[in-house]
VEXMAR-204254 format. One record per residue: residue number from 1; x negated, y negated, z of N, C-alpha, C, CB in turn. Coordinates in nm, 2 decimals. Glycine has a CB too. Example, Ala and Ser with C-alpha at 12.3 -4.5 7.8 and 13.67 -1.06 7.14 Angstrom:
! residues 2
<r seq="1" n_px="-1.32" n_py="0.57" n_pz="0.78" ca_px="-1.23" ca_py="0.45" ca_pz="0.78" c_px="-1.32" c_py="0.33" c_pz="0.78" cb_px="-1.13" cb_py="0.45" cb_pz="0.90"/>
<r seq="2" n_px="-1.28" n_py="0.22" n_pz="0.71" ca_px="-1.37" ca_py="0.11" ca_pz="0.71" c_px="-1.29" c_py="0.00" c_pz="0.79" cb_px="-1.41" cb_py="0.06" cb_pz="0.57"/>
! end
This chain:
! residues 93
<r seq="1" n_px="0.34" n_py="0.76" n_pz="-2.02" ca_px="0.29" ca_py="0.62" ca_pz="-2.00" c_px="0.35" c_py="0.55" c_pz="-1.88" cb_px="0.31" cb_py="0.54" cb_pz="-2.13"/>
<r seq="2" n_px="0.47" n_py="0.58" n_pz="-1.85" ca_px="0.54" ca_py="0.51" ca_pz="-1.74" c_px="0.49" c_py="0.55" c_pz="-1.61" cb_px="0.69" cb_py="0.54" cb_pz="-1.75"/>
<r seq="3" n_px="0.43" n_py="0.67" n_pz="-1.60" ca_px="0.38" ca_py="0.72" ca_pz="-1.47" c_px="0.25" c_py="0.64" c_pz="-1.43" cb_px="0.35" cb_py="0.86" cb_pz="-1.47"/>
<r seq="4" n_px="0.18" n_py="0.59" n_pz="-1.53" ca_px="0.06" ca_py="0.52" ca_pz="-1.50" c_px="0.09" c_py="0.37" c_pz="-1.46" cb_px="-0.04" cb_py="0.51" cb_pz="-1.62"/>
<r seq="5" n_px="0.20" n_py="0.32" n_pz="-1.52" ca_px="0.23" ca_py="0.18" ca_pz="-1.49" c_px="0.33" c_py="0.17" c_pz="-1.37" cb_px="0.30" cb_py="0.12" cb_pz="-1.61"/>
<r seq="6" n_px="0.41" n_py="0.26" n_pz="-1.34" ca_px="0.50" ca_py="0.26" ca_pz="-1.23" c_px="0.50" c_py="0.40" c_pz="-1.16" cb_px="0.65" cb_py="0.22" cb_pz="-1.28"/>
<r seq="7" n_px="0.40" n_py="0.43" n_pz="-1.08" ca_px="0.39" ca_py="0.56" ca_pz="-1.03" c_px="0.49" c_py="0.60" c_pz="-0.92" cb_px="0.25" cb_py="0.58" cb_pz="-0.98"/>
<r seq="8" n_px="0.56" n_py="0.50" n_pz="-0.86" ca_px="0.65" ca_py="0.52" ca_pz="-0.75" c_px="0.58" c_py="0.54" c_pz="-0.62" cb_px="0.74" cb_py="0.64" cb_pz="-0.79"/>
<r seq="9" n_px="0.66" n_py="0.60" n_pz="-0.52" ca_px="0.60" ca_py="0.62" ca_pz="-0.39" c_px="0.61" c_py="0.76" c_pz="-0.34" cb_px="0.67" cb_py="0.53" cb_pz="-0.30"/>
<r seq="10" n_px="0.64" n_py="0.85" n_pz="-0.43" ca_px="0.66" ca_py="0.99" ca_pz="-0.38" c_px="0.53" c_py="1.05" c_pz="-0.32" cb_px="0.71" cb_py="1.08" cb_pz="-0.50"/>
<r seq="11" n_px="0.42" n_py="1.02" n_pz="-0.38" ca_px="0.29" ca_py="1.07" ca_pz="-0.33" c_px="0.26" c_py="1.01" c_pz="-0.19" cb_px="0.18" cb_py="1.04" cb_pz="-0.42"/>
<r seq="12" n_px="0.29" n_py="0.88" n_pz="-0.17" ca_px="0.27" ca_py="0.82" ca_pz="-0.05" c_px="0.36" c_py="0.87" c_pz="0.06" cb_px="0.28" cb_py="0.67" cb_pz="-0.06"/>
<r seq="13" n_px="0.49" n_py="0.89" n_pz="0.03" ca_px="0.59" ca_py="0.93" ca_pz="0.12" c_px="0.55" c_py="1.07" c_pz="0.17" cb_px="0.73" cb_py="0.93" cb_pz="0.06"/>
<r seq="14" n_px="0.51" n_py="1.16" n_pz="0.09" ca_px="0.47" ca_py="1.30" ca_pz="0.13" c_px="0.35" c_py="1.29" c_pz="0.22" cb_px="0.45" cb_py="1.39" cb_pz="0.01"/>
<r seq="15" n_px="0.25" n_py="1.21" n_pz="0.19" ca_px="0.13" ca_py="1.19" ca_pz="0.27" c_px="0.17" c_py="1.13" c_pz="0.40" cb_px="0.02" cb_py="1.11" cb_pz="0.20"/>
<r seq="16" n_px="0.25" n_py="1.03" n_pz="0.40" ca_px="0.29" ca_py="0.96" ca_pz="0.52" c_px="0.37" c_py="1.05" c_pz="0.62" cb_px="0.38" cb_py="0.84" cb_pz="0.49"/>
<r seq="17" n_px="0.44" n_py="1.15" n_pz="0.57" ca_px="0.52" ca_py="1.24" ca_pz="0.65" c_px="0.43" c_py="1.36" c_pz="0.70" cb_px="0.64" cb_py="1.29" cb_pz="0.58"/>
<r seq="18" n_px="0.31" n_py="1.37" n_pz="0.66" ca_px="0.23" ca_py="1.48" ca_pz="0.70" c_px="0.17" c_py="1.45" c_pz="0.84" cb_px="0.11" cb_py="1.50" cb_pz="0.60"/>
<r seq="19" n_px="0.12" n_py="1.55" n_pz="0.91" ca_px="0.07" ca_py="1.53" ca_pz="1.05" c_px="-0.07" c_py="1.46" c_pz="1.04" cb_px="0.06" cb_py="1.66" cb_pz="1.12"/>
<r seq="20" n_px="-0.14" n_py="1.47" n_pz="0.93" ca_px="-0.28" ca_py="1.42" ca_pz="0.93" c_px="-0.29" c_py="1.28" c_pz="0.87" cb_px="-0.36" cb_py="1.52" cb_pz="0.85"/>
<r seq="21" n_px="-0.18" n_py="1.21" n_pz="0.86" ca_px="-0.19" ca_py="1.08" ca_pz="0.80" c_px="-0.26" c_py="0.98" c_pz="0.89" cb_px="-0.05" cb_py="1.03" cb_pz="0.76"/>
<r seq="22" n_px="-0.36" n_py="0.90" n_pz="0.84" ca_px="-0.43" ca_py="0.80" ca_pz="0.91" c_px="-0.38" c_py="0.67" c_pz="0.86" cb_px="-0.58" cb_py="0.82" cb_pz="0.90"/>
<r seq="23" n_px="-0.33" n_py="0.58" n_pz="0.94" ca_px="-0.28" ca_py="0.45" ca_pz="0.90" c_px="-0.39" c_py="0.35" c_pz="0.87" cb_px="-0.19" cb_py="0.39" cb_pz="1.02"/>
<r seq="24" n_px="-0.40" n_py="0.32" n_pz="0.74" ca_px="-0.50" ca_py="0.23" ca_pz="0.69" c_px="-0.43" c_py="0.11" c_pz="0.63" cb_px="-0.59" cb_py="0.29" cb_pz="0.59"/>
<r seq="25" n_px="-0.31" n_py="0.08" n_pz="0.68" ca_px="-0.23" ca_py="-0.02" ca_pz="0.62" c_px="-0.28" c_py="-0.17" c_pz="0.64" cb_px="-0.09" cb_py="-0.01" cb_pz="0.67"/>
<r seq="26" n_px="-0.37" n_py="-0.19" n_pz="0.73" ca_px="-0.43" ca_py="-0.32" ca_pz="0.75" c_px="-0.51" c_py="-0.36" c_pz="0.63" cb_px="-0.51" cb_py="-0.33" cb_pz="0.88"/>
<r seq="27" n_px="-0.55" n_py="-0.27" n_pz="0.54" ca_px="-0.62" ca_py="-0.31" ca_pz="0.42" c_px="-0.53" c_py="-0.39" c_pz="0.33" cb_px="-0.67" cb_py="-0.18" cb_pz="0.35"/>
<r seq="28" n_px="-0.40" n_py="-0.38" n_pz="0.35" ca_px="-0.31" ca_py="-0.46" ca_pz="0.26" c_px="-0.33" c_py="-0.61" c_pz="0.29" cb_px="-0.17" cb_py="-0.42" cb_pz="0.29"/>
<r seq="29" n_px="-0.37" n_py="-0.65" n_pz="0.41" ca_px="-0.39" ca_py="-0.79" ca_pz="0.44" c_px="-0.50" c_py="-0.84" c_pz="0.35" cb_px="-0.43" cb_py="-0.80" cb_pz="0.59"/>
<r seq="30" n_px="-0.61" n_py="-0.76" n_pz="0.33" ca_px="-0.72" ca_py="-0.80" ca_pz="0.24" c_px="-0.66" c_py="-0.82" c_pz="0.10" cb_px="-0.83" cb_py="-0.70" cb_pz="0.24"/>
<r seq="31" n_px="-0.58" n_py="-0.73" n_pz="0.05" ca_px="-0.53" ca_py="-0.73" ca_pz="-0.08" c_px="-0.43" c_py="-0.85" c_pz="-0.10" cb_px="-0.46" cb_py="-0.60" cb_pz="-0.12"/>
<r seq="32" n_px="-0.35" n_py="-0.88" n_pz="0.00" ca_px="-0.26" ca_py="-0.99" ca_pz="0.00" c_px="-0.33" c_py="-1.12" c_pz="-0.01" cb_px="-0.17" cb_py="-0.99" cb_pz="0.12"/>
<r seq="33" n_px="-0.45" n_py="-1.13" n_pz="0.05" ca_px="-0.53" ca_py="-1.26" ca_pz="0.05" c_px="-0.60" c_py="-1.28" c_pz="-0.09" cb_px="-0.63" cb_py="-1.26" cb_pz="0.15"/>
<r seq="34" n_px="-0.62" n_py="-1.17" n_pz="-0.16" ca_px="-0.69" ca_py="-1.18" ca_pz="-0.29" c_px="-0.60" c_py="-1.17" c_pz="-0.41" cb_px="-0.79" cb_py="-1.08" cb_pz="-0.30"/>
<r seq="35" n_px="-0.47" n_py="-1.16" n_pz="-0.40" ca_px="-0.38" ca_py="-1.14" ca_pz="-0.51" c_px="-0.39" c_py="-1.25" c_pz="-0.62" cb_px="-0.23" cb_py="-1.13" cb_pz="-0.46"/>
<r seq="36" n_px="-0.38" n_py="-1.37" n_pz="-0.58" ca_px="-0.38" ca_py="-1.48" ca_pz="-0.67" c_px="-0.51" c_py="-1.55" c_pz="-0.68" cb_px="-0.26" cb_py="-1.58" cb_pz="-0.64"/>
<r seq="37" n_px="-0.62" n_py="-1.49" n_pz="-0.66" ca_px="-0.75" ca_py="-1.55" ca_pz="-0.66" c_px="-0.84" c_py="-1.49" c_pz="-0.77" cb_px="-0.82" cb_py="-1.54" cb_pz="-0.52"/>
<r seq="38" n_px="-0.96" n_py="-1.54" n_pz="-0.78" ca_px="-1.05" ca_py="-1.48" ca_pz="-0.88" c_px="-1.11" c_py="-1.35" c_pz="-0.83" cb_px="-1.16" cb_py="-1.58" cb_pz="-0.91"/>
<r seq="39" n_px="-1.10" n_py="-1.32" n_pz="-0.70" ca_px="-1.15" ca_py="-1.20" ca_pz="-0.65" c_px="-1.04" c_py="-1.09" c_pz="-0.64" cb_px="-1.22" cb_py="-1.22" cb_pz="-0.52"/>
<r seq="40" n_px="-0.95" n_py="-1.09" n_pz="-0.73" ca_px="-0.83" ca_py="-1.00" ca_pz="-0.72" c_px="-0.86" c_py="-0.86" c_pz="-0.76" cb_px="-0.72" cb_py="-1.06" cb_pz="-0.80"/>
<r seq="41" n_px="-0.98" n_py="-0.84" n_pz="-0.82" ca_px="-1.02" ca_py="-0.70" ca_pz="-0.86" c_px="-1.10" c_py="-0.64" c_pz="-0.75" cb_px="-1.10" cb_py="-0.71" cb_pz="-0.99"/>
<r seq="42" n_px="-1.05" n_py="-0.53" n_pz="-0.69" ca_px="-1.11" ca_py="-0.47" ca_pz="-0.58" c_px="-1.16" c_py="-0.33" c_pz="-0.62" cb_px="-1.01" cb_py="-0.46" cb_pz="-0.46"/>
<r seq="43" n_px="-1.28" n_py="-0.29" n_pz="-0.58" ca_px="-1.33" ca_py="-0.16" ca_pz="-0.60" c_px="-1.32" c_py="-0.08" c_pz="-0.48" cb_px="-1.48" cb_py="-0.17" cb_pz="-0.65"/>
<r seq="44" n_px="-1.25" n_py="0.04" n_pz="-0.49" ca_px="-1.24" ca_py="0.13" ca_pz="-0.37" c_px="-1.34" c_py="0.23" c_pz="-0.38" cb_px="-1.09" cb_py="0.19" cb_pz="-0.37"/>
<r seq="45" n_px="-1.46" n_py="0.21" n_pz="-0.33" ca_px="-1.57" ca_py="0.30" ca_pz="-0.33" c_px="-1.59" c_py="0.36" c_pz="-0.19" cb_px="-1.70" cb_py="0.24" cb_pz="-0.39"/>
<r seq="46" n_px="-1.58" n_py="0.49" n_pz="-0.18" ca_px="-1.60" ca_py="0.56" ca_pz="-0.06" c_px="-1.67" c_py="0.69" c_pz="-0.09" cb_px="-1.47" cb_py="0.58" cb_pz="0.02"/>
<r seq="47" n_px="-1.72" n_py="0.75" n_pz="0.01" ca_px="-1.78" ca_py="0.89" ca_pz="-0.01" c_px="-1.67" c_py="0.99" c_pz="-0.04" cb_px="-1.86" cb_py="0.93" cb_pz="0.12"/>
<r seq="48" n_px="-1.71" n_py="1.11" n_pz="-0.07" ca_px="-1.61" ca_py="1.21" ca_pz="-0.10" c_px="-1.53" c_py="1.24" c_pz="0.02" cb_px="-1.68" cb_py="1.34" cb_pz="-0.14"/>
<r seq="49" n_px="-1.40" n_py="1.26" n_pz="0.00" ca_px="-1.30" ca_py="1.31" ca_pz="0.11" c_px="-1.28" c_py="1.20" c_pz="0.21" cb_px="-1.36" cb_py="1.43" cb_pz="0.17"/>
<r seq="50" n_px="-1.29" n_py="1.07" n_pz="0.18" ca_px="-1.26" ca_py="0.96" ca_pz="0.27" c_px="-1.13" c_py="0.89" c_pz="0.24" cb_px="-1.38" cb_py="0.86" cb_pz="0.26"/>
<r seq="51" n_px="-1.04" n_py="0.94" n_pz="0.16" ca_px="-0.91" ca_py="0.89" ca_pz="0.15" c_px="-0.89" c_py="0.79" c_pz="0.04" cb_px="-0.87" cb_py="0.84" cb_pz="0.27"/>
<r seq="52" n_px="-0.97" n_py="0.79" n_pz="-0.07" ca_px="-0.95" ca_py="0.69" ca_pz="-0.18" c_px="-0.81" c_py="0.71" c_pz="-0.24" cb_px="-1.06" cb_py="0.71" cb_pz="-0.28"/>
<r seq="53" n_px="-0.78" n_py="0.83" n_pz="-0.27" ca_px="-0.65" ca_py="0.85" ca_pz="-0.34" c_px="-0.53" c_py="0.82" c_pz="-0.24" cb_px="-0.63" cb_py="1.00" cb_pz="-0.38"/>
<r seq="54" n_px="-0.55" n_py="0.85" n_pz="-0.12" ca_px="-0.44" ca_py="0.81" ca_pz="-0.02" c_px="-0.43" c_py="0.66" c_pz="-0.01" cb_px="-0.48" cb_py="0.87" cb_pz="0.12"/>
<r seq="55" n_px="-0.54" n_py="0.59" n_pz="-0.01" ca_px="-0.53" ca_py="0.44" ca_pz="0.00" c_px="-0.47" c_py="0.39" c_pz="-0.13" cb_px="-0.67" cb_py="0.38" cb_pz="0.02"/>
<r seq="56" n_px="-0.50" n_py="0.45" n_pz="-0.25" ca_px="-0.45" ca_py="0.41" ca_pz="-0.37" c_px="-0.30" c_py="0.43" c_pz="-0.38" cb_px="-0.51" cb_py="0.48" cb_pz="-0.49"/>
<r seq="57" n_px="-0.25" n_py="0.54" n_pz="-0.32" ca_px="-0.11" ca_py="0.57" ca_pz="-0.32" c_px="-0.03" c_py="0.47" c_pz="-0.23" cb_px="-0.08" cb_py="0.72" cb_pz="-0.27"/>
<r seq="58" n_px="-0.10" n_py="0.44" n_pz="-0.12" ca_px="-0.04" ca_py="0.34" ca_pz="-0.03" c_px="-0.02" c_py="0.20" c_pz="-0.09" cb_px="-0.12" cb_py="0.33" cb_pz="0.11"/>
<r seq="59" n_px="-0.13" n_py="0.16" n_pz="-0.16" ca_px="-0.13" ca_py="0.03" ca_pz="-0.23" c_px="-0.02" c_py="0.03" c_pz="-0.34" cb_px="-0.26" cb_py="0.00" cb_pz="-0.29"/>
<r seq="60" n_px="-0.01" n_py="0.14" n_pz="-0.41" ca_px="0.08" ca_py="0.15" ca_pz="-0.52" c_px="0.23" c_py="0.15" c_pz="-0.46" cb_px="0.06" cb_py="0.28" cb_pz="-0.60"/>
<r seq="61" n_px="0.25" n_py="0.21" n_pz="-0.35" ca_px="0.38" ca_py="0.21" ca_pz="-0.29" c_px="0.42" c_py="0.08" c_pz="-0.24" cb_px="0.39" cb_py="0.32" cb_pz="-0.18"/>
<r seq="62" n_px="0.32" n_py="0.00" n_pz="-0.19" ca_px="0.35" ca_py="-0.13" ca_pz="-0.13" c_px="0.38" c_py="-0.23" c_pz="-0.24" cb_px="0.23" cb_py="-0.18" cb_pz="-0.05"/>
<r seq="63" n_px="0.31" n_py="-0.23" n_pz="-0.34" ca_px="0.32" ca_py="-0.34" ca_pz="-0.45" c_px="0.42" c_py="-0.30" c_pz="-0.56" cb_px="0.19" cb_py="-0.37" cb_pz="-0.51"/>
<r seq="64" n_px="0.46" n_py="-0.17" n_pz="-0.56" ca_px="0.55" ca_py="-0.13" ca_pz="-0.67" c_px="0.69" c_py="-0.19" c_pz="-0.66" cb_px="0.56" cb_py="0.03" cb_pz="-0.67"/>
<r seq="65" n_px="0.74" n_py="-0.23" n_pz="-0.77" ca_px="0.88" ca_py="-0.29" ca_pz="-0.77" c_px="0.98" c_py="-0.19" c_pz="-0.80" cb_px="0.88" cb_py="-0.41" cb_pz="-0.87"/>
<r seq="66" n_px="0.94" n_py="-0.07" n_pz="-0.84" ca_px="1.03" ca_py="0.03" ca_pz="-0.88" c_px="1.08" c_py="0.13" c_pz="-0.77" cb_px="0.98" cb_py="0.11" cb_pz="-0.99"/>
<r seq="67" n_px="1.03" n_py="0.11" n_pz="-0.65" ca_px="1.07" ca_py="0.19" ca_pz="-0.54" c_px="1.08" c_py="0.11" c_pz="-0.41" cb_px="0.97" cb_py="0.31" cb_pz="-0.52"/>
<r seq="68" n_px="1.15" n_py="0.17" n_pz="-0.31" ca_px="1.16" ca_py="0.10" ca_pz="-0.18" c_px="1.09" c_py="0.17" c_pz="-0.07" cb_px="1.32" cb_py="0.09" cb_pz="-0.15"/>
<r seq="69" n_px="0.98" n_py="0.11" n_pz="-0.02" ca_px="0.90" ca_py="0.18" ca_pz="0.08" c_px="0.91" c_py="0.10" c_pz="0.21" cb_px="0.76" cb_py="0.18" cb_pz="0.04"/>
<r seq="70" n_px="1.01" n_py="0.02" n_pz="0.23" ca_px="1.02" ca_py="-0.06" ca_pz="0.35" c_px="1.03" c_py="0.03" c_pz="0.48" cb_px="1.15" cb_py="-0.15" cb_pz="0.35"/>
<r seq="71" n_px="1.10" n_py="0.14" n_pz="0.47" ca_px="1.11" ca_py="0.23" ca_pz="0.59" c_px="0.98" c_py="0.28" c_pz="0.63" cb_px="1.20" cb_py="0.34" cb_pz="0.55"/>
<r seq="72" n_px="0.89" n_py="0.32" n_pz="0.54" ca_px="0.76" ca_py="0.37" ca_pz="0.58" c_px="0.67" c_py="0.26" c_pz="0.63" cb_px="0.69" cb_py="0.43" cb_pz="0.46"/>
<r seq="73" n_px="0.67" n_py="0.14" n_pz="0.56" ca_px="0.58" ca_py="0.03" ca_pz="0.61" c_px="0.63" c_py="-0.03" c_pz="0.74" cb_px="0.57" cb_py="-0.07" cb_pz="0.50"/>
<r seq="74" n_px="0.75" n_py="-0.02" n_pz="0.77" ca_px="0.80" ca_py="-0.08" ca_pz="0.89" c_px="0.75" c_py="0.00" c_pz="1.02" cb_px="0.96" cb_py="-0.08" cb_pz="0.90"/>
<r seq="75" n_px="0.70" n_py="0.12" n_pz="1.00" ca_px="0.65" ca_py="0.20" ca_pz="1.10" c_px="0.50" c_py="0.19" c_pz="1.11" cb_px="0.69" cb_py="0.34" cb_pz="1.09"/>
<r seq="76" n_px="0.44" n_py="0.11" n_pz="1.03" ca_px="0.29" ca_py="0.11" ca_pz="1.02" c_px="0.24" c_py="-0.02" c_pz="1.09" cb_px="0.24" cb_py="0.12" cb_pz="0.88"/>
<r seq="77" n_px="0.10" n_py="-0.02" n_pz="1.10" ca_px="0.04" ca_py="-0.14" ca_pz="1.17" c_px="0.06" c_py="-0.27" c_pz="1.09" cb_px="-0.11" cb_py="-0.11" cb_pz="1.19"/>
<r seq="78" n_px="0.07" n_py="-0.26" n_pz="0.96" ca_px="0.08" ca_py="-0.38" ca_pz="0.88" c_px="0.21" c_py="-0.45" c_pz="0.91" cb_px="0.08" cb_py="-0.34" cb_pz="0.73"/>
<r seq="79" n_px="0.31" n_py="-0.38" n_pz="0.96" ca_px="0.44" ca_py="-0.45" ca_pz="0.99" c_px="0.42" c_py="-0.54" c_pz="1.11" cb_px="0.55" cb_py="-0.35" cb_pz="1.02"/>
<r seq="80" n_px="0.33" n_py="-0.51" n_pz="1.20" ca_px="0.31" ca_py="-0.60" ca_pz="1.32" c_px="0.22" c_py="-0.72" c_pz="1.28" cb_px="0.24" cb_py="-0.52" cb_pz="1.43"/>
<r seq="81" n_px="0.14" n_py="-0.70" n_pz="1.17" ca_px="0.05" ca_py="-0.81" ca_pz="1.13" c_px="0.13" c_py="-0.92" c_pz="1.05" cb_px="-0.06" cb_py="-0.76" cb_pz="1.04"/>
<r seq="82" n_px="0.22" n_py="-0.87" n_pz="0.96" ca_px="0.30" ca_py="-0.96" ca_pz="0.88" c_px="0.43" c_py="-1.00" c_pz="0.96" cb_px="0.34" cb_py="-0.89" cb_pz="0.74"/>
<r seq="83" n_px="0.42" n_py="-1.11" n_pz="1.03" ca_px="0.53" ca_py="-1.14" ca_pz="1.11" c_px="0.63" c_py="-1.23" c_pz="1.05" cb_px="0.48" cb_py="-1.21" cb_pz="1.24"/>
<r seq="84" n_px="0.59" n_py="-1.31" n_pz="0.95" ca_px="0.68" ca_py="-1.40" ca_pz="0.88" c_px="0.77" c_py="-1.33" c_pz="0.78" cb_px="0.61" cb_py="-1.52" cb_pz="0.82"/>
<r seq="85" n_px="0.90" n_py="-1.35" n_pz="0.77" ca_px="0.98" ca_py="-1.28" ca_pz="0.68" c_px="0.94" c_py="-1.30" c_pz="0.53" cb_px="1.13" cb_py="-1.32" cb_pz="0.69"/>
<r seq="86" n_px="0.88" n_py="-1.42" n_pz="0.50" ca_px="0.84" ca_py="-1.44" ca_pz="0.36" c_px="0.72" c_py="-1.36" c_pz="0.33" cb_px="0.81" cb_py="-1.59" cb_pz="0.34"/>
<r seq="87" n_px="0.63" n_py="-1.33" n_pz="0.43" ca_px="0.52" ca_py="-1.24" ca_pz="0.40" c_px="0.57" c_py="-1.10" c_pz="0.37" cb_px="0.43" cb_py="-1.24" cb_pz="0.52"/>
<r seq="88" n_px="0.66" n_py="-1.05" n_pz="0.44" ca_px="0.71" ca_py="-0.92" ca_pz="0.42" c_px="0.79" c_py="-0.90" c_pz="0.29" cb_px="0.80" cb_py="-0.87" cb_pz="0.54"/>
<r seq="89" n_px="0.87" n_py="-1.00" n_pz="0.26" ca_px="0.95" ca_py="-1.00" ca_pz="0.14" c_px="0.88" c_py="-1.04" c_pz="0.01" cb_px="1.07" cb_py="-1.08" cb_pz="0.16"/>
<r seq="90" n_px="0.76" n_py="-1.09" n_pz="0.02" ca_px="0.69" ca_py="-1.15" ca_pz="-0.09" c_px="0.67" c_py="-1.04" c_pz="-0.20" cb_px="0.56" cb_py="-1.21" cb_pz="-0.05"/>
<r seq="91" n_px="0.63" n_py="-0.92" n_pz="-0.15" ca_px="0.60" ca_py="-0.81" ca_pz="-0.25" c_px="0.71" c_py="-0.71" c_pz="-0.26" cb_px="0.47" cb_py="-0.75" cb_pz="-0.21"/>
<r seq="92" n_px="0.81" n_py="-0.72" n_pz="-0.18" ca_px="0.92" ca_py="-0.62" ca_pz="-0.18" c_px="1.05" c_py="-0.68" c_pz="-0.23" cb_px="0.94" cb_py="-0.56" cb_pz="-0.04"/>
<r seq="93" n_px="1.05" n_py="-0.72" n_pz="-0.35" ca_px="1.17" ca_py="-0.78" ca_pz="-0.41" c_px="1.24" c_py="-0.68" c_pz="-0.50" cb_px="1.14" cb_py="-0.91" cb_pz="-0.48"/>
! end
């Protein structure tokens, strides 16, 4: 049961370290804007083989409180978008 509620970041870290990783971290901006609103439920619908699981692992690693993914996210495009320290630390406590 714990794996479903707190999956950690191991899947994301292994994907991030691969040569074929595509940075889709700007999608986190959309999720950050909808966290405390009525539109907080997001459907990730894409065609086959378009990275739904990869995006899910990235979102899980970003919002998870049980693991530290700051090192990975500091190298991604989202780190340049979130410039205020309170934006970065809001979800990484």
